[in-house]
N, C-alpha and C positions, 0 to 999 in steps of 0.2 A: 504494500500500500504506500502510495506517495501522496503527500499533500502539496498541491500546486500553489505557488506564490509567483507573482510576475517576475521576481528576481532570483528565485532559487527553489530547489526541491528539498523537501524534508522526507527522508526515507524511514520507514518503520519496520524494524527487523522482526517484529512479532508475527509477520506473515509466515515466518519459518517456525510454525507452531510445533513441529516435530523435532526441532533442534533446540539444544540448550544455548541460551545467549552467552554462556561462559565459553563457548567454542566458536563464536562468530565475530568477525571484525568487518568494519565497513571503511574502506579507504576512499577518501574523497578530498578534493582541493577546497571544498567549502564546508566549514564547520557546521553550518546550518543543516547540512545533509543528515547528520546524525544527531540532531537535537533531541529526538525521542529516546535515544540510547547513547548518551555522551560517552559512557565508559567503553562502548564497543567501537568508537570511532578512532581512526588513525588519520590525522591530517597530513596532507602531502602538498608540496609546493607545485603550482601549475607548471606545465611544460610548454615552452614556447620555441621549439625548434632550436635549442641551444646545444651544440655538439659537446659542450663541457658539462652538461647537466649530469649529476650523479645521484639524483633523488631516488631512482629505482634501485640503485645499489644499496642506499641507506635503508630503503623499504625492505629489500630482500633480507638484509642482515636482521632487521627488527622482526620480520615475520619468522625467521629461523629461531630467534629467541623465544617467540611466542609458542612455538611448536611444543616446547616442553612444559608449558604452563597448564595448570589445572583450570584456571579461570583467567582468560585474557583481559577481563575487565580490571582485575587487580593490577596487572602489569601496566595497562594503559593509564590507570589513575596515577601511578607513580611516574610514568614517562611524560604524560601530558597534563 
């Protein structure tokens, strides 16, 4: 479910009712996107065709760290 605003989308992870929110992250360049579940959100810098951009490498490293967490929301609270 997404709530539409003229400027941004708010995504609601509760649509994944068969999954535990402790196991789900939402990666987006807009913090508004995960307003309903802030602790599940991973903010990322927008990409604008910059050959020196390393944001995906940082994200990869962070996601690898999350792989061993029992609850991604706890790690996200500490990180963000």
